[in-house]
C-alpha positions as CSV (number, residue, x, y, z in Angstrom):
1,M,17.5,34.3,5.5
2,D,14.2,35.5,4.7
3,S,13.8,32.5,2.0
4,R,15.1,30.0,4.4
5,V,12.2,30.7,6.9
6,T,9.6,30.9,4.6
7,D,11.0,27.4,2.7
8,Q,10.9,26.2,6.5
9,F,7.3,27.5,7.2
10,H,6.1,25.6,4.1
11,E,7.9,22.7,4.9
12,A,6.3,22.8,8.5
13,K,2.7,23.1,6.7
14,D,3.4,20.3,4.4
15,N,4.1,18.1,7.2
16,I,1.4,18.8,9.4
17,R,-1.0,18.4,6.3
18,Y,0.5,14.7,5.7
19,M,0.6,13.9,9.5
20,Y,-3.2,14.5,9.5
21,A,-3.7,12.2,6.3
22,L,-1.6,9.8,8.4
23,K,-3.3,10.2,11.4
24,K,-6.7,8.8,10.6
25,F,-4.8,5.6,9.5
26,C,-2.7,4.9,12.8
27,E,-5.8,5.6,14.8
28,P,-7.4,2.4,14.4
29,L,-4.1,0.2,14.7
30,Y,-4.6,0.7,18.3
31,K,-8.3,-0.5,18.4
32,C,-8.0,-3.5,16.1
33,D,-7.0,-7.0,16.6
34,P,-4.0,-8.0,14.2
35,P,-6.4,-9.5,11.5
36,T,-8.2,-6.3,11.1
37,M,-5.2,-4.2,11.2
38,I,-3.9,-5.8,7.6
39,T,-6.7,-3.6,5.8
40,H,-5.7,-0.3,7.7
41,I,-1.7,-1.0,7.4
42,D,-2.3,-1.7,3.2
43,S,-3.9,2.2,3.1
44,M,-1.5,3.0,5.4
45,M,1.4,2.2,3.1
46,Y,-0.7,3.4,0.5
47,V,-0.7,7.4,2.0
48,I,2.9,7.0,2.7
49,R,3.7,6.0,-0.9
50,T,1.9,9.2,-1.9
51,I,3.1,11.5,0.0
52,H,6.5,10.1,-0.9
53,T,5.7,10.9,-4.7
54,S,3.7,14.2,-4.1
55,S,5.3,15.9,-1.1
56,R,7.8,18.4,-1.7
57,Y,9.8,17.3,1.4
58,F,9.2,14.1,1.7
59,N,10.8,13.0,-1.4
60,T,13.8,11.3,0.0
61,C,14.5,7.9,1.0
62,E,15.9,9.2,4.2
63,K,12.8,11.2,5.1
64,V,10.4,8.2,4.1
65,T,12.4,5.8,6.4
66,A,12.4,8.1,8.9
67,L,8.7,8.2,9.0
68,L,8.6,4.4,8.5
69,V,10.4,3.8,11.8
70,K,8.5,6.4,13.5
71,V,5.2,5.0,12.3
72,S,6.4,1.2,13.3
73,C,7.5,2.4,17.0
């Protein structure tokens, strides 16, 4: 039980770190016109790819797909 709680704690910490990394790319999307969004979307996709390759918890297709769905809504 202790190891499960510890693992979930580390997953939550990991999630927070990566969500803050994405936040700085998502906020400009609300303020930009569509042509300007392209540069921000490219950067955001690069960060998502980096999250997928470096994260211990976002390294599955299901989790990255869920993240992409949430970002696109």
